[in-house]
N, C-alpha and C positions, 0 to 999 in steps of 0.2 A: 967396213962394213960403209960405204959410200950414207955423207947425211941424208933424211929423209926428207923430200921437198915440200914447204909449206904448203900447206893447205888455205887456197884464196875461199874466205865466204862466202855462202852464196845468197843473195839478198832475194828476198821475192818482190816482184815491180812493185810500186805502191798501187797502182789501177793496172786493170786488164779488162777489154774489150775483147772476145772467141765470137768471131762472127755473128755477128751483130746485125742484126736486120731490121729495119724501121719505115714503115712510113704511113702520112698520114691521108684520111679522107674530108676530102667536104663537097659533096652532096655529091654526085657521081664520080668523080674527078679523085682517084688515087693518085700519089707521088711516093715514089720510092727514096727517100734518103740515106738511108742507107742499107749495103745490101752487099752478106757475107762481111762486114768489116774487120778486120783485128789490127791492136793496138795494145802495146803495153806501154807505161810512163812508170818512171825509175822515182826512187825517193830522194827527196831533198833538190832538188833540181827547179829551175823553170822553165817550163816545155812550154811556147808556144805554137796553139794554132794558128795559120793563115789563108787566106783566102778570101774570094771573093762573094758579096752577098748572097744567101741562099745556095751555099756550097754543103752546107748538113755540116759547121763547122760550133755551133750554138746549139746545135739539137743534139752531136756529141758529147760536148760539155754538159747536158743536163741530165743525158743516162749515165754519164761516166759519175755526176754529182748525185745522181740517187733522185733526181726530179721527174725521168720519165721513165716510163718501163719498155725495155725495149720487144719487138714481135717474134725475135726470132734470135738465139742465141746466149751468153752470160756476159753479165758483169759483175768481176770480183774488186773491191776496195777493200784495200789492206785486210787480201785476204781474206774476205764477208764478200758470198755469195751476193747480190744485191736480189735479185731476184726472189730468191727464197725467205725473202725479211717479210716480214705483213707489214701494214702499215704505223702500226705503234713501233715496231722495233728498226721501222728505217728511219722513223723521225728524231728515234732515240741514238740513231747513231748518225744523223746528220749534225745535230746537238754536236754529242759531246768529240766527235771526229773531223768537223771540218768546217770553214767560214765562205762568205759566199762577197761581192762586190759584183755590184751590177755599174752599168752605164747610167742609171738614174736614180743612183746612190739611196734611195729604199728606207730618207729617212723622218720618223714620226714628225710632224710640226711642231707641237706642243710642247717638243722635251730637249733638254739641255744637250749636247755635245756627249755630256761626263753621261748624264739618266738614256744619253741614246747607245756608248756603248757594254755599261751596266747592264742593262735589261735583261741580255741573253743568260750574262753567266746565272739572273738571280732563279732562270729555270733550270741549272745546272747543278744544285745542291749547294752549292759553294756560302761558305760563309761569310758574313754581309767582310769582314774587315779582310777579308783575300778576294771579295768580288771588289772591293774600292782600291784595294791596291793594284788588284790585276786592269784594274777601268785606269787608273791614274798612270802606273807604266805603259801603257799601250798608246794613251792618248800625250805621253811623255817622246815617244819613240815614234811616232810619227809629226813632231813637231808641234802639238796642240796644244801642250801643258795652259800656255796662254789662255784659252780660249774655251776650255773646256765649258764656263758658264752658261757658255752665249746658246742659242740657238741657229737652227738654219738657215730661218729669213737674213742672220746677223754674220753672215758667214758667206764666201766665196765659192763657188765651184769646184773650185782645186779644195781649200778647206772640206765642205763636203764628202768628197770622196775619201779624201786623208780620216776624217772620223768615221765613213765604212767601212774602212781599212783598216784600223783601230778598234772596229767594233769583232770584227770577226780576227784579228791577233790577239784582242783579249781572252779568247776561247782557249786557245793555244791549244789550234788544231795540226795537226797532220797532214788534212789536204786541205789546200786555199785556190778555190776556184773561181777565177775574175772576166766576166763577160764583156768585153768594150771597154775596158776601165780608162781609157782616158777619150773615149768618141767625143763628151761632150763638153769638151778639155782646150783652153789655147794652150800654143806649144810649150810654155814655162812652167804653168804648173801639170800638163801629161807629164813632161819630163819627173819630176817629182815626184808621181805617182812609179813612173816607171823604174825610180831608183827605189822607191823603199821596195815595189815587189822582189827586185834582185835582192836588196839583201835580207827580207825574209829567209828568203830560199836558203842563203847560205850563210846565215849566222844563226835562226833556229833551226834548219835544218828540216822547214816546211818543204810539201811539197807543193806544188805553184802551176796550175794548168792558167794559161791564161790565152782565152780568146780575142783576136784583135788583129785588124790591120792597119795599125800607124806601125808605119815603117820603120820608129827609134826604136820598136822593142825589139827588132829583130837581134840587135846589136847587145845589148844586152842580154836575149832568152841563150840558157844550156845548151837550147836543142828547139831545132824548127823542124816544122811540121807543115808543108803549105798542101792545103787542100783544093778538090775541084770537081763536083758534079759526087759528093760521098765517098771520094776515093783519095788518099796521099798521093800526093805527085812528088814530093819528094822529101826527104828526111834527113836532117845534116846535122850536126855539132856544130857549135860557135865555142872555138877554143877561145876567141875573144873575151867573153863571158869569162871564161874560168882566169885568164891570166889580169881583168879588170880585177875580180874578189879579191886575188890575192896578193894585187897590187895595192886595191884599196879598200883593206879590211874594215868593216862598220866597227 
């Protein structure tokens, strides 16, 4: 008998938007941002959504992360339909499975870098020893072990963003959302952040979804989605990112 061909395992997408619609109302004006929009994001990749301001990319990120509800359609994250979760369950899902990195860093002025990273871990039910270990490891991974006792006022913009990434990374999330993570930084610090996000996707198996119009991110992303007027104009795979991760493993 001929050999039975091996069956390739079927991996469900990490994120899915199915026929999603979203509009915002201001006074008497209604602005339709997404209309019957569908998209699947694969696990363990750095996916970049690029496009001009107002094209809907940040709204899409907020919807896929559960920060905003849809008007129609459904969103699945790690197999869970976010629209079916009540507020408490949704907050728990975000705490346990997601990390966020924003343009404005979102750090507490009175806390040291170490305290910033450790804070969300205290809400996850980890032991003090585990929380300390994860915090230390994450700050080392972003190159800030020597700066961990400093407060935001004592850190550069690039260092603040690295603290924000370490805070997300310490949770060991399956999903990491980054909204314009390099736009407030100079060229050198922006490149450091891009390299870290790329490494997180390829060494931790984290699904990293990044919204940005920084052209340098295009080279490092596994997949690049160009948006305009609430729809995907192009969707392409970047083989250069795959080659780079194989030639330069972290």
